[in-house]
N, C-alpha and C positions, 0 to 999 in steps of 0.2 A: 226655774222654768227653762225648758229646752229652747235652743235657738231654732229659728224657722228653717225650713228646707232651703229657701233662697239664701239665707245667711251661710248655711253649711256649704252649699254649692259654690258660693263666692269664695269661701276659704279654700275649698278644694282646687279652685282655679288659680290660687295664688294672690288673690286680691287683698288689699289692706282691710283689716277687719275692724268693725266697731265693737264686736265682742269676740273673744277667742273661744273657739269650740273646744269641747272636751268629750272624750269617751274612753271607757275601759270595758273589759269583759272578763268573765270567768266561767269555768266549767259548771255543769249541773249534775254531774255524776262523780262518784269517788275515783273511778279510773276511766279516763277517756278512751283508753286502748281496748277495753273490753268490747267485743263486737256486739252490735245492737241485736243480733240474732240470738244472743245468749239469754236475754231477758227483755220482755216488752216494757219493763220499767225504765230502761235506758232511754228509749224513744219518748216515752211520756214525760220523763224528767227534762229532756231537751226542749220539748214543746212548752210544758207548763212553766218550767223554770225560766225560759226566755221571756215569756209573757209577763210573769211576775216581776222579773228583774228590770225589764225595760220600763214597766209602769212605776216601779218603786224609785228608780234613779232618774227617770225621764231623760234617757240618753239623747244626745244631740244627733248621733247616728249610731247604727247598730252593726256589729260584726256577729253574725249568727254562730252559735256553737253547735258542732256536729259530733258530740261524744258518741262513740259507737261506730263511727265511720272513719276513724283515723287509719285503720288498716283494713285489708280485705284479702280474700282468698285469690291468689294469682291463678289465672285460668290454666288448667291442665298441669298444674305444678302441685305435686303431693308434698314435697319438702323443699322449701326455697334454699336451704343450705346444702342440698345435694345437687351437684352440678349437672348430672345426667337428667334429673327431674327439671331443674331450672331451664335447661336447654329446650324443653318442650313448651315453654310459655306461649300463650296466644292472647290476643286482645279479648276483653270481655264483650259480650253482646249488649245491645242497648237495653234489653230487658233483664239484665243482671240485677239481683236484689240490692247490690251495693249502690247502683244508680237509681233504681226505682224507689228504694227506701229513702234516699236523700231527697228525691223530688217530693215525696210525700212529706218528709220532715220539714223541708224549707217552706213548702206551701202552707202547712199548718202553722209554722212559726210566724210567717208573714201575716196570715189571716188574723192573728190575735194581737198584732202590734198596732196601736192606735196612732192616728195622725199620718203625716206625709214624710216619715223619716227615711233617710237614705239608708239602704240595707245592703250589706255585703255578705256573700257566701264565702266559704273558706276552702282553699285547696292547698295541699302540700306538694313539694317537689317529688320527683320520682326517686331521687336519692333518699329522701326522708322516708317515703312510704316503704321502700325496699328494705332499708336498714331496720325499720320497725318490724317488718314482717319476719326478719331474721331473729330479732329479739323475742318476738311473741312465739317463735317456734322453739325456744329453749324450754326446759322442763318447768321452770318457775315463771315463764313469760317475763323475763327480766330485760326490759328495753334499755337499761343503763349499759348493757354490754353491746348494744347494736352497732356502735361505731367500730369497735374492735372486730366484731363478726363480719361487718362489711369489708373492712380492709383485708382480713384474712382471705375471704372468698375472692375478692377482686384480684388480689395478687396471685392467686392460684390460676384463675381463668378470666383474664380481663375481657376477652371477646364475648364469652357467654354472659358475663354480668352486664356488660355494656348493651348487648342485645336485649337482655331482660329489661333494662332501664328504658330502652327505646319503646318497648311494648307497653310498659307501665305508663309512659308519657302519653300514649294514645288513650289509655283509660282515663287519665287525668283530664285530658282535653274534653272527653265526653262528660266528665264531672263538671267542668266549666259550663258546658252547654246545658246541663241539667239545671244549674243555677239560673241561667237566662230563662229557660222555659218555665221555671217556678216563679219568676218575677223579681229577682234581686236586681239591684242597680249597679253592682260592681263586684269585684272579686278581691279577696285578701289572699295574697300568694305568699306562703311561708316556705322559705328555703334556708339552708344552713350548710356550711362546710362540714365534711366528715371530720370528726374530732379524733384524729389519729395521725401521728406524725409521718406515718408511711404513705399517707395520701396527701400529695403536695399540690403546688400551684399548677404543675403540668396536668395533673388529673382535672383540676378545676377548669382550666382553659380548654382542654381537649374533649372532656366528657361532660362535666356538670354544666358548664355555661351554655353549650348548645342545647342541652335538654331543657334547662330553665328558660332559655329564650324562646324555644318553641312554645312553651306554655304561655309565656308573656305575649307572644304574637296572637295566640288564640284568645287571650283575655282582651287584648286591644281590638281584635276583630269584632268581638261581641259587645264590648262595653267602652264607654268613655272614662269610667272610673276604675282605678285599680290601685291597690296598696301593696307595695313590696315590703314584706316583713323578713328582715335578715335576723333569724331567730337566735337568741342567746339564752334559751331556756336552760336551767340548771347550770349556769355559768359557762355555756358554750361560747367560745371566742371566735370571731370571724374577722377576716381581713377586709374591712369595709371598702377600701379602694378597688378591690377586685369586682365589686358590684356596680360601679358607677355607670356603666353603659347598659344596665338593666332598665329597659324603657317602660317603666310604670310611673304615673304622675305623682304618687304619694309614697314617701319613704319612711319606714319605721325600723328601728334597730335598738340594741342595748347600749345606751349612751355611756354608762359607766364601764361596762365590760370591754367594749370595743374602743373606748378612749376618744370618742367624738361627741361632744355636747351638741345640742340641737343646732346652734349657730355654726359650728364647724362642719356638721353634716350637711347643712343647707349649702354651704360653700362648696363642699366636696361634690355634691350632687347637682352642681350648676344651678342653684337657686330653685330646685324643686320644692314642692310642699313637703314639710316634715311633720311627723307625728310621734309623740312620745315624751320622754324626759323623766318620767317618774319610775322608780324601781318597782319591781313586781314580785318581791318576796315578803315573807313575814318579818324580815328585818327592816323593811323600808317604811317610810313615813306614811304612805297611803294606807298601809295596813295598821300601823301601831301609833301613828302620830295624833296629836291634838289638832283641833281646828286651826289654832294659831300657827302651829308648825306646818300643817299642810298648805295653808294659804301662803305662808312665807316661801315654801318650796316652789309653789306654782308661780308666785311673783318673780322669784329668782330665775326660773326658766324663761319666762316671757321677757324679763329685763334683758336677758342674754340674747334671745333669739328674735325678738321683735314681734310685730303683730301683722305681718303680711305673709300668708302661706305658712302659718304656724298653728298646729293643733296639739293641744296638750293631751297626753294619754300615758300609757305605761310601756315599758320595754317589752313586755310579753303578757300573757294571760296572768291575771292577778289571782291570789289565793281564793279559794271558793268561799271561805268564811270572812272575807273582807267586809266590814260593816257597810251597809248601804249608806249610812249617814256620812261616813268618810268620803264616799264617792260623791255624794251631793255637796259636801264641803269643797272638794276639789273643783267640781263643776262651777259652783258659785264663785270661787276664787278666780277662775279663768274668765267667766262671763263679766265679772265686775272689775277686772283689772284696770281697764282704761278709766273708768269713772273714779275708782279709788286713787289712781295715779294723779288725776287732775286735782283731787282734794288734798294731796300731800303737801 
């Protein structure tokens, strides 16, 4: 049984918990990068899949999935990899289908979620959106090459690329506002360093951080709740200390990849609320473990991090075919931790 809204809000505020919250999420389409305009099935899967999933696992809180809206067409840009074309970029209008489609998606998703659950919409950083746009522009739409393509283009023309990122940031701020209009309670902000050695800390400090912080300011203007997700998808490694002054109240990162368990991350981020701890691949226990193994892992995480401002979840989006039963086992382990600890 899910925790109450009041219990989850208390955990988000950093209070000592009587039951530890738990939540994870996964995609509802084979490829989240395929634009929703390609097939109406993508939108339907997002809506119906969200409703079915939340009902089946009874999530303590919900991070909505927006498959089909991970990338979008940059305004007035025919080819994002062509610098002359990229230099023409403009902000999208408020009636752009990328925004209106997300408003409709979020509205329908929320309408089918029972109870008073805390619900987050999802936005990515400008760096992430732009590098994905470059990857999707390749013949095979291969986003695995996105970091290299970004570095190549930035080093050719840093001013043009930086200007494009600033414009994309304004589109993302409109995306944040769409979530508020549709009725979410907070925003899950996903950002990540460029995974290319040519893009270093100087770039992060002078270009990426100001852009990210502009989005964070927009989130904090509209919401009391926000989750910073320092994304380690597909093994991406981030320098977690670079993010310590990102001013969102809840922090989520890849504990194994970045080398900071929940307790160390909590200390690094000055005792902010931390979320995560479980691996998010097919090799990890949440996907393949037994109930005993999953419970033991959850117990280990809470033993280490404590029960004040700690929320158990995953490093990133979990595999789409993760058994619902495994998710319920993990949630029950988190909820029952303190009662079981008293009985030890």
